[in-house]
C-alpha positions, -999 to +999 in steps of 0.1 A: -369-517-367-357-484-382-368-477-417-337-460-429-299-459-425-291-445-459-317-438-485-309-438-522-330-413-542-343-396-510-374-418-508-389-440-482-399-477-485-436-478-494-442-512-478-431-523-443-439-559-455-412-556-481-386-548-454-398-577-433-395-600-463-360-589-470-349-592-434-364-627-432-344-636-463-312-623-447-319-640-414-319-674-432-284-668-445-254-674-424-235-643-436-241-610-452-221-591-478-209-557-464-225-539-494-258-557-489-289-536-498-325-539-488-346-534-519-381-521-519-408-528-545-406-493-558-369-497-567-357-479-536-327-494-518-313-490-483-277-498-473-272-518-441-247-507-415-216-528-408-227-558-388-207-586-372-229-611-391-213-598-423-183-620-416-186-650-439-197-683-423-172-704-443-135-703-437-128-706-475-144-672-481-125-640-476-133-624-443-154-592-445-132-563-434-140-540-405-150-505-416-124-478-422-125-445-402-109-411-401-100-388-371-086-353-379-072-334-349-059-299-353-043-273-332-049-236-339-014-226-325+007-251-343+037-270-329+072-256-326+089-271-357+124-277-343+109-298-315+088-318-340+105-324-373+135-347-374+167-336-392+170-369-410+145-382-436+134-418-441+132-445-416+164-440-396+155-406-382+164-395-347+133-388-326+128-352-316+115-340-283+079-342-293+083-376-309+101-393-280+069-399-259+054-419-288+084-439-299+068-471-288+044-463-317+071-454-342+060-481-367+024-468-365+029-432-377+046-411-403+060-376-398+056-352-428+075-320-431+076-295-460+039-297-467+012-270-468-019-258-487-010-238-519-026-204-519-035-204-482-022-176-461-037-153-435-022-167-403-050-175-379-076-167-405-065-198-424-081-221-397-111-229-420-088-242-446-071-269-426-092-297-439-106-280-471-074-267-486-094-240-502-072-210-512-077-182-487-088-149-504-094-125-476-128-109-470-143-125-500-132-160-490-158-188-494-148-222-481-154-255-498-162-289-483-138-303-457-122-337-460-142-352-432-176-340-446-168-354-480-162-387-463-193-384-443-214-374-473-204-406-491-201-431-463-216-416-431-250-431-435-239-464-421-237-452-384-259-434-360-238-402-363-225-396-399-197-375-383-187-359-350-174-323-350-157-314-318-137-287-301-117-291-269-121-255-258-138-233-283-166-227-308-146-230-340-144-262-361-125-273-392-156-290-407-174-273-435-204-282-456-204-283-494-215-247-496-187-235-473-206-232-440-189-241-408-205-269-387-205-258-351-186-281-328-196-299-296-171-286-269-183-305-238-169-340-233-198-347-209-225-337-234-208-357-261-208-388-239-245-384-232-252-378-269-235-411-277-243-434-249-272-421-227-306-432-240-332-405-243-364-408-222-395-421-241-409-386-240-377-372-255-378-399-283-414-390-292-405-353-293-374-360-314-394-380-340-420-352-341-392-326-348-378-349-375-412-352-392-417-314-390-383-308-404-390-332-433-422-314-441-405-280-441-378-293-464-404-306-488-421-273-490-390-252-493-375-275-520-406-271-542-406-233-538-369-231-545-372-251-577-399-228-589-378-198-581-348-212-600-365-209-634-368-171-629-332-163-618-300-153-637-268-174-638-253-158-607-283-163-585-288-198-598-253-207-585-262-193-551-295-213-552-276-244-562-254-240-530-286-236-511-300-268-527-269-286-515-276-276-479-312-287-482-302-321-496-277-325-468-303-317-442-328-340-458-303-368-457-295-362-420-332-361-412-337-394-430-308-410-411-320-396-378-355-410-382-341-445-385-317-443-356-342-426-333-358-461-326-325-478-318-311-480-283-277-464-279-246-486-273-237-494-237-202-488-224-185-497-192-168-463-190-182-434-170-189-399-184-158-376-182-155-354-152-162-317-160-130-296-165-137-264-147-107-245-161-111-237-198-074-229-200-065-265-191-060-275-227-045-308-219-073-320-196-099-309-221-081-326-250-076-358-230-113-359-220-123-356-257-098-382-267-114-406-242-149-402-257-135-403-293-120-437-285-154-450-272-172-435-303-149-455-326-150-486-305-188-488-306-190-478-343-211-448-333-194-428-360-165-433-384-155-397-391-144-373-364-127-339-363-115-321-332-100-286-331-081-270-303-085-232-302-056-212-287-070-192-258-050-167-238-051-185-204-022-201-187-022-239-190-019-253-155+013-273-160+045-271-139+070-247-155+044-228-175+039-192-162+024-174-192-006-177-214-006-203-242-014-179-270+013-155-258+039-183-256+031-194-292+041-159-303+075-164-287+096-143-311+124-168-307+126-160-270+142-191-254+124-188-221+090-187-239+099-216-262+108-237-232+074-230-216+056-236-249+074-269-253+060-282-220+024-276-233+030-290-268+048-321-254+018-327-232-005-324-262+016-349-281+014-374-251-023-371-250-027-377-287-002-406-284-024-422-257-054-421-281-033-438-308-020-463-283-055-473-272-066-478-307-035-499-314-043-522-284-079-527-293-084-557-316-110-563-342-117-594-363-091-585-389-065-565-369-066-535-346-088-505-344-058-484-354-053-505-386-087-494-398-085-458-385-066-430-402-055-403-377-042-369-387-026-344-364-019-310-379-024-272-377-029-243-401+002-227-387+037-239-393+052-211-374+027-195-350+051-169-339+053-155-375+017-164-384+032-185-412+010-211-428+039-229-446+056-261-433+025-273-415+030-298-387+017-332-399+016-366-384-005-394-399-011-426-380-028-459-386-052-466-414-033-495-430-005-473-444+032-483-442+046-461-415+077-457-394+092-429-415+098-392-419+086-379-453+107-348-458+096-325-486+110-291-497+106-266-469+110-237-493+087-250-521+062-270-501+045-302-512+006-300-514-008-315-482-041-322-501-022-351-517-024-368-483-061-361-483-065-378-517-046-408-504-070-410-475-101-407-497-088-435-519-081-456-487-118-454-481-124-468-516-138-435-529-133-430-566-114-397-565-083-386-585-076-355-564-090-333-536-088-295-537-053-284-545-039-320-548-018-331-577-023-368-569-017-390-539+010-385-514+044-396-526+061-420-503+030-430-483+022-465-494-006-488-484+003-519-465 
């Protein structure tokens, strides 16, 4: 069995016999607490992943809940506001063009208008801030941790993959480490499928474990050298070194997690790997293929925290009625013909996202549906791509056990901080946080069910 899923104190169990003793104890019980820990003789503890046996055996006890999850999907070129935001606020709003294809899910999502990140400008350059809400400061900008990576840092150790960082057609992601480094995305649905569901050969597993052992050894050496160096540095350099330490600790934790999961077979799914999309301009096909694998990743509990970013390339999306490049259409300058073509693309994007939400809604777990336990965010750094305006960001939040079916309309001149929504999401995961980044609290009007 694997030795580690999540290690407290960055230590290993010193005795395999201790693990076996604990496992024997748990095997003799009919149910497990979700927060159950395996404890070693040296005081080291290891958190178990969520297991079906954690459901209590007796009907009089409260049923253990399924794990909570987060999926953040962003679009570099925004969505045309008049086709997305309803004119009416509250629950009796009239569905706009982009909301009509998902009206069967109306009670499962909330539309938010008049929200953005305070202090964030720069047009396209604000992409790194979508999930971090860090104020953009031009050439000297240094990002902070993104929402998904904070979640993964605290809770990601319970699954094979602490998080998945994806892109439908580019090399840019919205996921950033604690020291502000972008995590490169996986942009091939086929490779992602293989990573999740295709078992490595015995030779590959041996090589993987060797790489992990070598990585651990290097981290041990570098950590000791860095600690010795810290005593000789001034305050500014110590800050830089502290950021470096954060990266080292994150890498150590990932190595520890990987060593445990390297021994376990990957989950089996009936679905086939997505067919390759040869046209990189076919944004809709690429997004849909990624959505299909995202669904399988959540269904198999391979991960609980996922981001996917769609970059705006210049090619023509192969849809009937679209004659110009996607990026060119997003900078429409209020030209009605361009807006009409742009709407075809963005409506198709909304349909694809809606199909993912719909599949989650139809998939049942012990205590509800997969959607009930999964928070989905659809957004962009641009509220008006034509003007490179980062205000009035497009925002739809679905699932996650919130009370939906409404349009939360905030001031479109003096925007509401979107990070308040992020705080609500963190608290929904039972994380003890009062605010995230520029947040002033939790999102007003978004209540838990």
